N, C-alpha and C positions, 0 to 999 in steps of 0.2 A: 254488320251493325246489329246490335241487340234490339229486338222489338218486344212489345208488351201486348199480350192477348188475354182475353177472358178475365178482366178484373172489374167489370161493371158491378158485380155482386159486392165487391169491396166498397165501391162508391155508394151503393144503396143500403149498406148495412146500417142498422140502428145506431151503432157506435159512431160511425162516420157522420151521419146526419146530425146526431146530437152534438158532436164536437163542432160541426159547422154552425149549428145554432148558437153555441156559446161564443164562437168567434164573431158571428154576425152581430150579436148583442153587446159586444165589448164596448164600453164607454157610451152606450146608448140605452142602458137599462131603464132610464126614466122617460124615454120617449113613449108617446101614446101608442104607436103601432107595435112596439115591443110588449107593452103591458097588455094590449088587446090579444096578441098572439099567445101570451103566457096564461091567459084565463083558461084556456083549454089546451095546455101545452102538449100533453101526451097524444091526444087525438090529432092535433094539428101536425105533429111530427109523423105519426103513423100514416096519416092521409098523404102527406108529401112523399113518404117512403113508398106507399102503394102506387102513386102516380108515376114515380120514377121506375119502379120495378116493371110496371106494365106498359111503359113508354107512352103514357097518356098525359104526361106533364106538359102544360102550356104556360109559358111565362106571361105575366100581366103586362099590358102596355107600359112603356117607360114614361115617367113624368119628367119633363124637361123644364129647365129654367136657366136664365142668363146670370152668370157670375162675373162681376168686374173686380179683379183682384190682382194687379191693376188691369191685366189684359181682359178683354171681353171673351168669355168662354161659354159654350153651350154645354151644360151639365145634364146628363140623363140619369135619373134616379130610379132604381128598381124597387119593387115592393119588397118587404122584409122577407117573405117566404122565398122569393127569388134570390135574394142575397144569400140565404142559407144554401140554396142549390149551387150558387157560384162558389161558395166556400167548400162545399162537398166535392165539387169537380176539381177545384184547386188542390185539395188535400191529397188526391190520388195522382194528379199530373205533376205537381211541383217536384216530388222526389225524382221523377223520371228526367225532367229537364234541367234541374238545378246543377247536376253534374256535367251537363253539356254546355252550360253558359260559361263564357270566358271570365277570368278573374276580374277584369276591369269593366264589366257591365255592372253598373252600380245602383240602379234604381229598382225599388220594390223587391229587394232580396234580403234574406236574413244576414245580419252583421255587415250590411253595406249601407248605402245612403249617401246624402250630400256631403257630410263631413268626411266620410271615407273617400269620396271622389276628390275632395279638395286635398287631402293628404297625399293621394296618389299623384295629383297634378303637381304638387310641389316636389315630390320625389323625382318625377320625370323632368321637371324644370331644372333641378340641380344637375341631373345627369346630362341633359342635352346641352347645357352651357358649361359643362365640366366644372361644376361648383363655382360658377360665376367668373371663370377665368376668360371666357370668350366675351370680351368687352372692348368697346371703342375707347373708353376713358376710365381708367382704373379709379379715378377720384369721384366718379358718378355711379352710385350704387345700381342704378337702373339702366345703364347704357349697354346692357348685355346684347350680344349678337346671336340671335336665334329667332325662330318664327313659330307661329301657331296657326294651323288651319282650324278655325272655329266654324263649325257647320251645324245646320239645322235643317230638318226635313220639312218640306212645305206641306202644311195642313195634314200632318201625319195621320192622326186618328180618323180623319174624314176620308182618307184616300187608300187606306189598307185594303188590298184585294182579298175578299173573304175566301175565294176559291184557292188562291195561292196559299193563304194561311192554312186552310184545311189540308191541302196537299203536303205542306211541310209537316203538319201534325201527324198525318197518316203514315209518314215514313217510320215513325216510332210506335204509334198507337194503332194496333190492328183489331181493336175491339170495336165492332160496328155500333154498339149501343152507346159507347162513350163518344164516338164521332157524331151520332145522332143528337145527343144532348148538347154537344158543342155547337152544332148547326142551329138548334133551337134558340140558343142564347144569341148567336150572331144575327140570325134573320129577324130577331125581335126588334132590332134597331131600325128605325125608319130613316133610311139613308136617302140622300139627294140623288145618288146614282145607284141603281140596283146592283147589289153584290159588292158595294164599296163601303168601307167605314166600320168603326166600332164606337160604341157609346163611351164618351169621356166620363169617368166617375165610377165605373164598375171594376171590381177586383179582377174579374176575368179579363177585361180589356187591358189592364196594366200587365197582367201575366202574358197574354197573347202578344202584346207589344214587344216584349223581350224575346219571345219565340220567333216572331217575324224578323226582327232586326238581328237575331243571332246569326242569320245568313250573312248579313253585312259584316258582323264581327269576325266570322270565319274567313270571309274574303280578305279582310284587312290584315288579319293576323297570319293566315296560312298562305294566301296567294301573293299578297303584296309584301308580306313579312315586315310589317310596320311594328316597331317596338313601343313607341310612346303614344298610345291610343287609349282614350277613356270615353265611355258612352254613358249618358244618363238619360234614359228614355230615348227621345229622338234628337237630343243635343249631343254632339261629340266633339272632341278636340284631338288633334294630332300635333305633336311637337317635333321639330327637326331644325337643324342648323342651316339648312338650305331652302331658300324661297322657291327656287326652281323645282326642287324635288317635291315639295308640297303641292305646287301647281300641277305637276304631272300626276301625282296621286289623286288630287281632286278630280281630274278628268276621268281617271279609271273608276273612281268611286261613283261619280255621277252616271257613267255608262252602266255600271253594274246595277245600280238602283233602278234605272229606267228599264233595262232589258230583263231583269230577273224578278224584281219586286213591284214594278209598275208604280213607283213613287219617285220623287225627284228632290234634289237639294233646293232649299230656298235661296234664290239668287241674291237677295239683299242681305241675308243673314249668314251666308256662307262665304267667309273671307279669310285671306291669309294676313295675319297681323303680326308686326314685330313684338316680341315679348316685352321690349322696353316700354311699350305703350300701355301695358296692362291688359289682361284678358278677362273679359266678362264671362264668368262661368259659375254656375250653381249659386247664384245670389251674391257673389262677391266680384269685385274688380281686383284681379290678382297681379301683383307686381313681384319682383324677385324677393325683396326683403320685407314686404308688408302687403296687406290686403285691405280693401275698403268695402263697406256695404254699398249696394246699389242705392242711388238716390230715392228710387221709388219705395224701397224697403223702409227707409227713414220716414218718408212722407206718410206711408201707411200707418206707422206707429204714432206719429204726430196727429194724424186724423182721428185715430181711436181715442187718444187723450182728449182731443177737442170734443169728440162725441160724448165722452163721459162728462165733461164740463157742461155740455148742453143738455144732459139728462137723457141722452138717447140710449146709452148702455149702462149697466149696473156697476157698482163698486167691485163685486166679485168677478164680473166679466173683464173689466179693465185690468184688475190685479193679475188674473190668470193670463191674459194676453201679454201684459208687460213682462211677466216672468218668463214666458216662452220666448218672447222677442229678445230679452236680455241674454238668455242662455245661448241663443243663436248668434247675437251680435258680438259676444265676447270673443268669437273666433276671428274677428277682424280687429284692426287697429282703431278701436272705438271707445277708449276709456273715458275721455272727456265728454263725448257725445252721450254715453250711457249715464254718466253722473248728472249731466244737465237735464236729460229727460226724466231721470229719477227725481230730481229736485222739483221739476215742474209738476210731475204727477203727485208727489207728496203734498205740494201746495194745494192742489185741487182736492186731494183726499181728506186732508186734515185742517185746511183753512190757514189764513194768514198768520194769526197769532201762534197757533200750534207749530207751524212750520219754522218760524223764526225763534221760537223759544227752546227748541230742542235740535240736537244734531243727530240725524238718522244714519245708521249704517245699513248696508245692503242686507245684512242678516236680519235686522229688525224689520225691514220692509217685507221680506219674505214671510215673516211670521204673522203679518197682518191678515 
């Protein structure tokens, strides 16, 4: 197995740190903390470079807040200079691990993402059902005979074992200073149990999450030889025509996670479901011939429109939010829903008389 040594100088190079700074400020250039950092940009970057080179760098304590969107999540936010360090570390580690990740690990990777995962899901759905021919009733489009193990890891980011993660990283990375910096980032998180957990919200946490569960990916693909498997962070699905086979695999996977990674499947959220009932995955409820948005996704957009009506958010904010939601929602069977919400929003944006005096196309709405 190829290992990587003596590349810390690449991490601490001015070019890498400056590139990391540009990535960290992307879409955030108007934030006060970015403006403050840029008042003395060169000196701030050189100071950070010196701290990394001399191994005197210490990250600032994380700022935590609760986000309800719609789940209640504890988000840990790093200082801007620390985010630069995260990008600098990611820049040198990502090329090492990207080639080791399996094709169907879909989260937080270039040219992947939720829509890629959905396309792969439907490709596997067609294969496992033999293009829909495995069916109870040929006159019922969704009476296909096959099953899905839909699984979720219990409190994943809170329960990752930091020492196991470091052990996994050390198999490939033999540079002690890179390992030292990785440890500084991990121990900066104030965990409930010492040595457990990663902060939700950090770039490095998303990347380390893939490294950690890459062990599961290899077990599933190489040991169990499962064909139709997709993982998105700690959610994963396995498709097969046999319920009993999925039940057996679920037991093997549960044992592997407990014995090797010290994490476990969520008992309530890890179930074997007939494909005919629709599979809740990556924001959609997926059937054979169509997919629907989750109800909470629709409620979230309606609440934002209501917030604009009540003056809580601005016109620019609601327009931007609706454009993003519409681009996502169009991947589901939502034509009437999108048009109805667009009409409602236009009514609040332009008023009763303006709304009923003109007919608005989607193209016009996007130009507002």
